[in-house]
Every structure is written in C-alpha cells, then in structure tokens.
C-alpha positions in Angstrom: -35.6 74.5 -7.4 -34.1 76.9 -4.9 -36.0 77.4 -1.6 -35.4 80.6 0.3 -36.0 81.1 4.0 -38.8 83.5 4.9 -37.5 86.8 6.4 -37.0 86.7 10.2 -39.6 89.4 10.7 -42.2 87.2 9.2 -41.1 84.3 11.4 -41.4 86.3 14.5 -44.9 87.5 13.7 -46.1 84.0 12.7 -44.6 82.4 15.8 -45.4 84.9 18.5 -43.4 84.1 21.6 -43.3 80.3 21.3 -39.7 79.6 22.4 -39.9 76.0 21.3 -40.7 77.0 17.7 -38.0 79.7 17.7 -35.5 77.1 18.9 -36.5 74.7 16.2 -36.0 77.3 13.5 -32.4 77.8 14.8 -31.8 74.1 14.8 -33.1 73.7 11.2 -31.2 76.8 10.1 -27.9 75.3 11.5 -28.6 72.1 9.5 -29.4 74.1 6.4 -26.1 76.1 6.7 -23.9 73.1 7.4 -25.5 71.1 4.5 -24.9 74.2 2.3 -21.2 74.1 3.3 -21.1 70.5 2.2 -21.3 68.7 5.6 -23.8 65.9 6.2 -26.0 66.6 9.2 -28.5 64.6 11.3 -31.1 66.5 13.3 -31.5 64.6 16.5 -32.9 67.0 19.1 -31.9 65.1 22.3 -30.7 66.1 25.7 -27.4 68.0 25.4 -27.3 68.4 21.6 -29.5 68.9 18.6 -27.4 68.2 15.5 -24.7 65.7 14.6 -22.1 66.2 11.9 -19.8 63.3 10.9 -16.3 64.6 10.5 -13.3 62.3 9.8 -15.4 59.3 10.9 -16.2 60.9 14.2 -19.6 62.3 15.3 -19.5 66.0 16.3 -22.3 67.0 18.6 -23.8 70.5 18.2 -26.1 72.2 20.7 -28.0 75.1 19.0 -29.0 78.2 21.0 -31.2 80.9 19.4 -31.7 84.5 20.4 -33.0 87.8 19.2 -30.9 91.0 19.4 -31.9 93.3 22.2 -31.4 97.1 22.3 -29.8 97.9 25.7 -30.6 101.6 26.1 -28.5 103.1 23.3 -29.1 106.6 24.8 -26.8 105.6 27.7 -24.2 104.1 25.4 -25.5 100.5 25.5 -25.2 98.5 22.3 -27.5 95.9 20.9 -26.5 92.4 21.9 -27.6 88.8 22.1 -28.1 86.9 25.4 -27.9 83.2 24.8 -29.0 80.9 27.6 -26.2 78.4 27.5 -27.2 76.0 30.4 -28.8 72.6 30.5 -31.2 70.7 32.7 -33.4 71.6 35.7 -30.3 72.5 37.7 -29.3 75.0 35.0 -25.6 74.0 34.8 -23.4 75.1 32.0 -22.6 72.7 29.1 -19.5 70.5 29.3 -17.6 68.2 26.9 -19.7 65.3 28.2 -22.9 67.0 26.9 -21.8 68.4 23.5 -18.8 69.4 21.4 -19.9 72.7 19.8 -22.4 75.4 20.7 -24.1 77.1 17.7 -25.2 80.6 18.6 -28.0 81.6 16.1 -28.9 85.3 15.8 -32.3 84.8 14.3 -32.8 88.4 13.2 -29.5 88.4 11.3 -29.8 84.8 10.1 -26.2 84.2 11.2 -24.7 81.4 13.3 -21.4 81.7 15.3 -20.0 78.3 16.3 -17.9 78.0 19.5 -16.3 75.1 21.3 -18.2 74.1 24.4 -15.1 75.0 26.5 -15.2 78.6 25.2 -18.6 79.2 26.8 -17.7 80.1 30.4 -21.1 81.3 31.8 -24.7 80.1 31.8 -25.7 83.2 29.7 -23.3 84.0 26.8 -23.5 87.6 25.7 -22.4 88.7 22.2 -22.6 92.1 20.6 -24.9 92.3 17.6 -21.9 93.5 15.5 -20.5 89.9 15.6 -23.4 88.8 13.4 -23.0 91.3 10.6 -20.4 89.4 8.6 -21.9 86.1 7.2 -18.4 84.6 6.5 -18.1 84.1 10.3 -20.4 81.1 10.0 -18.0 78.9 7.9 -14.9 80.3 9.6 -16.1 79.6 13.1 -17.4 76.1 12.2 -14.2 75.0 10.5 -12.1 76.4 13.4 -14.2 74.3 15.8 -13.9 71.2 13.6 -10.1 71.4 13.6 -10.1 71.6 17.4 -12.5 68.7 17.7 -10.4 66.5 15.5 -7.2 66.9 17.5 
C-alpha cells in the first residue's frame, strides 16, 4: 500500500501556527525522503540534531529547519524566499560541527528539502530564493554531496 502525504495547504490549515508541529512535519518528511532514497534513518529529536543516518559505519547528524515561502513585495522587485532560522539554544548561536553535520532546509509549501553542510551556513538566518525549491532532484543531489564531504 502506498501512502501519500497530504497537500501542504491542508497541513497549514490543520496546524494553524503551531511551530512545533510544523517543525515535526519537516523532520518526518526528511526521514521519509531519505528512506525513499534507500538510507536508514533514526528520528532522535535531541538538542542539535533531529535525524541520524548511518553512512559507511559512521552516524551522520542532521538538523532539520522548516519554513514557508514569503512573498517580499513583488511590486518592488522582491522575489519569494525562505528564511530559515539556523541558530541554536537560548543564546541563539549558529550551528557548528560540534552540534550537527548537515542542515536540512525544508520548504514545506514545495515539499522539497535542500541539504547543506553545517559549515556552509554562515548566518543565524539562512535565506534562499523560492526558485531553489522548484526542482525536486535537488534533494538527492544535495544530500549525496553532503555525504561525500562528511565521509572524507
């Protein structure tokens, strides 16, 4: 039996503005996608990372961040983008290699994930154009690129 995810519009209406639930959807979606790609995942939801993937006998820690696209005044030339809050703890510091290996950026309205190495995230808020999330092949490509860098 094949289970399909409900459309994101339905999720948003059902959940209202509960950020914890929206974040959980992103974490579970990342597990779903990685399992679909053939990787075994463990959902751990701990401080610093949410998912573990074992790769070449080494645990790879993944922190999932979820966001909705925002329309930034198109009339003035602004383009829709995602703003991912990529910080940790009460002091709001950015993630480091001590915290996690990979940051998974989940664009919930496009049901697409872009994976980045933690070192590629330079600020506490990571901004990406909505256009980055149109091509679904980015999910597997970006994850495998991160894995290769983690295994070095």
